C-alpha positions in Angstrom: 138.2 101.6 124.4 137.7 101.9 128.2 136.3 105.2 129.4 136.2 106.2 133.1 133.0 108.1 133.8 132.1 109.9 137.0 128.5 109.6 138.0 127.0 113.1 138.0 125.8 114.4 141.3 122.2 114.2 140.0 122.5 110.4 139.7 123.8 110.3 143.3 121.1 112.6 144.7 118.3 110.8 142.8 119.5 107.5 144.3 119.4 109.0 147.8 115.9 110.4 147.2 114.6 107.1 145.8 116.0 105.2 148.8 114.4 107.7 151.2 111.1 107.3 149.5 111.1 103.5 150.2 108.2 102.5 152.3 107.9 99.6 154.7 108.2 96.2 153.0 105.4 93.6 153.3 106.8 90.6 155.1 105.1 87.2 155.2 104.3 86.4 158.8 104.0 82.8 160.1 100.4 81.6 160.3 98.8 83.0 163.5 101.6 85.4 164.3 100.8 89.0 165.1 102.4 91.3 162.6 105.5 93.2 163.8 105.1 97.0 163.7 107.9 99.6 163.6 106.8 102.1 166.1 107.7 105.8 166.0 110.7 105.4 168.4 112.2 102.6 166.3 111.5 104.4 163.1 113.3 107.4 164.5 116.3 105.3 165.4 116.4 103.7 162.0 116.1 107.0 160.3 119.0 108.4 162.3 121.0 105.3 161.2 120.1 105.9 157.6 121.2 109.5 157.9 124.6 108.3 159.1 124.8 105.9 156.2 123.9 108.8 153.8 126.7 111.0 155.4 129.2 108.1 154.7 128.0 107.7 151.1 128.3 111.5 150.6 131.8 111.5 152.0 132.7 108.5 149.7 131.1 110.2 146.6 133.0 113.5 147.2 136.3 112.3 148.7 136.7 108.6 148.0 136.2 105.3 149.8 139.1 105.7 152.2 137.7 109.0 153.5 134.3 107.4 154.1 135.2 104.0 155.6 135.3 105.2 159.2 132.0 106.9 158.9 130.4 103.9 157.4 131.8 101.6 160.1 130.4 103.9 162.8 127.0 104.0 161.0 127.0 100.2 160.7 127.9 99.8 164.4 125.1 102.1 165.4 122.7 100.2 163.1 123.7 96.8 164.7 122.9 98.2 168.1 119.5 99.4 167.0 118.8 96.1 165.3 119.9 94.2 168.5 117.4 96.2 170.5 114.6 95.8 168.0 113.5 92.4 169.4 110.7 90.7 167.3 110.7 93.7 164.9 114.3 93.0 163.8 113.2 91.3 160.6 111.0 94.1 159.5 113.6 96.7 160.5 116.3 94.9 158.6 114.0 94.4 155.5 113.3 98.1 155.5 117.0 99.0 155.5 117.8 96.3 152.9 115.1 97.7 150.7 116.6 101.2 150.9 120.1 99.8 150.1 118.6 97.9 147.1 116.6 100.9 145.9 119.7 103.2 146.1 121.9 100.7 144.2 119.3 100.0 141.5 118.6 103.8 140.9 122.4 104.5 140.9 123.1 101.8 138.3 120.1 102.9 136.1 121.4 106.5 136.3 124.9 105.4 135.3 123.6 103.4 132.4 121.6 106.4 131.2 124.9 108.2 130.6 125.5 106.0 127.4 124.8 108.3 124.5 122.1 107.2 122.0 124.0 108.9 119.2 127.6 109.7 118.4 128.7 112.1 115.7 132.0 111.4 114.0 133.4 113.7 111.4 129.9 115.1 110.7 128.4 111.6 110.3 125.7 110.5 112.8 126.0 107.0 114.3 123.1 105.7 116.4 123.2 103.1 119.1 122.4 99.7 117.6 123.3 97.2 120.3 123.9 97.5 124.0 125.5 94.9 126.2 126.1 95.3 129.9 128.0 93.1 132.3 127.8 93.7 136.0 129.0 91.7 138.9 126.5 91.4 141.8 127.4 90.2 145.2 124.5 89.2 147.5 124.5 89.3 151.3 121.9 89.3 154.0 124.3 91.0 156.3 123.6 94.8 156.3 127.2 95.8 157.1 128.5 93.8 154.1 125.7 95.4 151.9 126.7 98.9 153.1 130.4 98.3 152.3 129.4 97.0 148.8 127.1 100.1 148.4 130.0 102.4 149.3 132.2 100.6 146.9 129.6 101.0 144.1 129.5 104.8 144.8 133.3 105.2 145.0 134.7 102.6 142.6 131.7 100.8 140.9 132.3 99.3 137.5 129.8 98.4 134.9 131.2 97.0 131.7 129.2 98.3 128.7 129.6 97.4 125.1 127.8 99.9 122.9 127.8 99.5 119.2 126.8 102.3 116.9 125.6 102.1 113.3 125.8 104.8 110.7 122.5 106.6 110.5 121.0 106.6 107.0 
């Protein structure tokens, strides 16, 4: 049986909160190179970009992918401009944003998986979850725009194939 489940708003909001809480990643620097630092000005620009991304994700969550695509494209274009101007800090800036995208996706998927009930009652008989198999397709990209489009697709149309088997509780 295939069941279409809408992710509750709490799953979406928790994913946004987890992404926002993501700190700066530790990047390995070449020997002898000075570490790149994201100064307040660049962090402000990146935060504004992330807020634009969040607005697009909210639009997608509430109204569907088509309604959010223009917002996401605009956010991605603004992000590309900021990254182009980041100079030697571009790797750190991109890693910070990639980490936010990854954290959002991981939290969203975990929240969706938590929707599988541990117990089912059928005709007064309790059945408990005995096996759980999950199949998910993952696409990887270093390109942030591609990752953002995939993230929007996850929020709007994401599919996780779950096979849950229940055994009669004794």
